[in-house]
C-alpha positions in Angstrom: 0.0 0.0 0.0 1.6 3.3 -1.1 -1.2 5.7 -0.2 -0.6 9.4 -0.2 -1.8 10.1 3.3 -2.2 13.8 2.6 -5.3 13.1 0.5 -6.9 10.2 2.5 -9.2 10.0 5.4 -7.7 8.7 8.6 -8.5 5.4 10.3 -9.0 5.3 14.1 -8.0 2.0 15.7 -8.0 0.6 19.2 -7.0 -2.6 20.9 -10.2 -4.5 21.9 -11.2 -7.8 23.5 -8.4 -7.6 26.0 -10.0 -9.6 28.7 -9.9 -13.3 29.8 -12.7 -15.2 31.5 -14.1 -13.0 34.3 -11.4 -10.4 33.9 -12.2 -7.5 31.6 -9.9 -4.6 30.6 -11.2 -2.8 27.6 -14.6 -1.1 27.2 -15.4 -2.8 24.0 -18.9 -1.7 23.6 -18.1 2.0 24.0 -15.0 2.0 21.9 -16.8 0.2 19.0 -19.0 3.2 18.8 -16.0 5.4 18.0 -13.3 3.5 16.2 -13.3 2.5 12.5 -11.0 -0.5 13.0 -10.7 -2.9 15.9 -7.5 -4.8 16.8 -9.0 -7.8 18.5 -6.9 -9.9 20.9 -6.6 -13.5 19.7 -6.0 -15.4 22.9 -2.2 -15.2 23.4 -2.0 -12.0 25.4 -5.7 -11.7 26.1 -9.0 -12.7 24.6 -10.8 -15.9 25.4 -13.1 -17.5 22.8 -16.3 -15.9 24.1 -14.7 -12.5 24.2 -13.5 -12.8 20.6 -17.0 -13.9 19.5 -18.7 -11.0 21.3 -16.4 -8.4 20.0 -16.6 -9.7 16.4 -20.4 -9.7 16.6 -20.5 -6.1 17.9 -17.9 -4.9 15.4 -19.9 -6.5 12.5 -23.1 -4.9 13.7 -21.5 -1.4 13.8 -19.5 -1.7 10.6 -16.1 -1.6 12.3 -13.4 -3.5 10.5 -11.8 -6.4 12.4 -8.1 -7.0 12.6 -6.2 -9.7 14.4 -3.9 -8.4 17.1 -1.4 -11.2 17.3 1.1 -11.6 20.2 3.7 -13.7 21.8 2.2 -16.5 24.0 2.2 -14.4 27.2 -1.0 -14.2 29.1 0.7 -13.5 32.4 2.7 -10.6 31.0 -0.1 -9.3 28.7 2.2 -9.8 25.8 4.6 -7.1 26.9 7.5 -9.3 28.0 10.5 -9.8 25.7 10.5 -13.4 24.4 12.7 -15.4 22.0 10.5 -17.7 19.9 12.0 -19.8 17.0 10.9 -18.4 13.6 8.9 -21.5 12.5 7.1 -21.7 15.8 6.3 -18.0 15.8 5.0 -18.2 12.3 2.7 -21.1 13.3 1.5 -19.2 16.3 0.7 -16.1 14.2 -1.3 -18.2 11.7 -3.1 -20.0 14.6 -4.2 -16.7 16.2 -5.5 -15.3 12.9 -7.4 -18.4 12.2 -9.0 -18.5 15.6 -10.3 -15.0 15.3 -11.4 -15.5 11.7 -13.7 -18.3 12.8 -15.7 -15.8 14.9 -15.4 -13.0 12.3 -16.9 -15.3 9.7 -19.7 -16.4 12.1 -20.6 -12.7 12.4 -20.7 -12.4 8.6 -17.3 -10.7 8.1 -13.7 -11.6 7.9 -10.4 -10.7 9.5 -9.3 -7.8 7.3 -5.8 -7.0 8.6 -3.1 -8.0 11.1 -1.3 -6.0 13.8 1.3 -7.4 16.2 0.8 -6.5 19.9 3.2 -5.3 22.7 6.6 -6.8 22.8 6.2 -8.5 19.4 5.2 -5.2 17.8 8.3 -3.4 19.1 10.6 -6.4 18.3 9.4 -6.5 14.7 10.5 -2.9 14.2 14.2 -3.8 14.3 14.4 -7.7 14.2 14.3 -9.0 10.7 14.0 -12.7 11.8 11.0 -12.1 14.0 9.4 -9.7 11.5 9.8 -12.4 8.8 8.2 -15.0 11.0 5.2 -12.8 11.6 4.8 -12.2 7.8 5.2 -15.9 7.1 2.4 -16.6 9.6 0.1 -13.9 8.0 0.7 -15.4 4.5 -0.2 -18.9 5.6 -3.3 -17.9 7.5 -5.2 -16.4 4.5 -5.6 -17.0 0.8 -5.8 -13.2 0.3 -3.0 -10.8 1.1 -3.9 -9.3 4.5 -2.6 -5.8 5.2 -0.1 -5.5 8.0 -0.5 -2.5 10.3 2.6 -1.2 12.0 5.2 1.5 12.3 6.3 3.1 9.0 9.8 2.2 7.9 9.9 -0.9 10.2 11.5 -4.2 9.3 8.0 -5.6 9.7 6.8 -3.5 6.8 9.9 -4.2 4.8 9.3 -8.0 5.2 5.6 -7.6 4.4 6.3 -5.7 1.2 8.9 -8.3 0.1 6.2 -10.9 0.6 3.6 -9.1 -1.4 1.5 -8.0 1.5 0.0 -4.5 1.8 1.4 -2.3 4.6 -0.4 0.4 6.5 1.5 3.0 8.5 0.3 3.6 12.0 0.9 6.4 14.6 0.2 6.7 18.3 -1.3 9.7 19.9 -0.9 8.4 23.5 2.7 7.1 23.2 6.0 9.0 23.3 8.3 8.8 20.3 12.1 8.8 20.1 13.8 11.2 17.7 14.2 8.2 15.3 10.4 7.7 15.0 10.2 4.6 17.2 8.2 4.3 20.4 9.8 5.0 23.7 9.8 1.7 25.7 7.1 1.2 28.3 8.6 1.6 31.7 10.5 4.7 30.7 9.1 7.9 32.4 6.8 9.7 30.0 6.5 6.7 27.6 2.7 6.6 28.0 0.8 9.9 27.6 -2.3 10.0 29.8 -3.1 13.8 29.7 -6.2 14.0 27.5 -5.4 17.6 26.2 -2.0 16.4 25.1 -3.3 13.4 23.4 -5.9 15.5 21.5 -3.2 18.0 20.4 -0.9 15.2 19.2 -3.8 13.5 17.3 -4.4 16.8 15.5 -0.7 17.2 14.7 -0.5 13.6 13.3 -3.7 14.0 11.2 -3.0 17.5 9.8 0.7 18.1 10.1 2.0 14.5 9.9 4.4 15.1 12.8 4.8 14.6 16.5 7.2 16.0 19.0 9.7 13.4 20.3 10.3 12.9 24.0 13.5 15.0 23.5 11.6 17.9 22.0 12.5 17.2 18.3 10.0 17.3 15.4 9.4 13.8 14.0 7.7 13.3 10.7 4.9 10.6 11.0 2.9 10.0 7.9 0.2 7.6 9.1 -3.0 6.2 7.5 -4.2 4.9 10.9 -4.2 6.5 14.4 -4.1 4.2 17.4 -5.5 4.9 20.8 -4.9 2.2 23.4 -8.0 0.7 24.8 -6.4 -0.2 28.2 -5.7 3.4 29.2 -7.9 5.1 31.8 -11.1 6.6 30.3 -10.1 5.2 26.9 -13.6 5.4 25.4 -14.2 9.0 26.6 -10.8 10.0 25.2 -11.5 8.3 21.9 -14.8 10.2 21.6 -13.1 13.5 22.3 -10.3 12.8 19.8 -12.8 11.9 17.0 -14.9 14.9 17.8 -12.0 17.3 17.8 -10.5 15.9 14.6 -13.9 16.0 12.9 -14.4 19.6 13.9 -11.0 20.3 12.4 -12.1 18.9 9.0 -10.5 15.5 9.4 -12.4 12.6 7.7 -12.5 9.1 9.2 -12.6 5.8 7.3 -11.2 2.4 7.8 -8.2 1.6 5.6 -9.3 -2.0 5.0 
């Protein structure tokens, strides 16, 4: 995908279905009234079968596009712990997660339309060619159509996807701090997660209109993204998503899913 983001509407995505059993984290119902794309947990960092089914049904009812949010097998660490998984095994686990979610998507009358890695896997695939290649191999084996891969622009994940003939979609984060190199500041670093709603709104506008964010060091970083992510596990995530969409709409920004 080589879209000119200057002339396209923006997609608003959030991580959904991040619960397991009686434990619920994301306000799926509220967020599905705001976002245009839903990154649905597929069971490895969160998301039991009933949760996946319910989110797919709600998303289909509301016209929200469903994406598979694939992860390392790390329920205890919510997929945010660094892991070393052999390439073939990781590719199989990626395909397994996509297939599991697609069962529920098809039952709801739709299909999984794209793939996005989660947490530690997302960050690893920015700079690790082997792990990025394994993710792409898993995506290719899971579907007979080329599923778009959502991730950071200029990442090794996107490089591997392009080489494999898969479309890529550039993503930006309004509620995460950036380094001067355009990568995300690691969680655990002070200031890595931005929870001030006014700041998140300002950064969302800057990404959508100016295609840039200010790094944690105060430098201007160009970010040309087709999709804007708001994390569903942050406090008052649904209210913040509604405010971001309202403010951007008022500024003339159009919203539409990329897939």
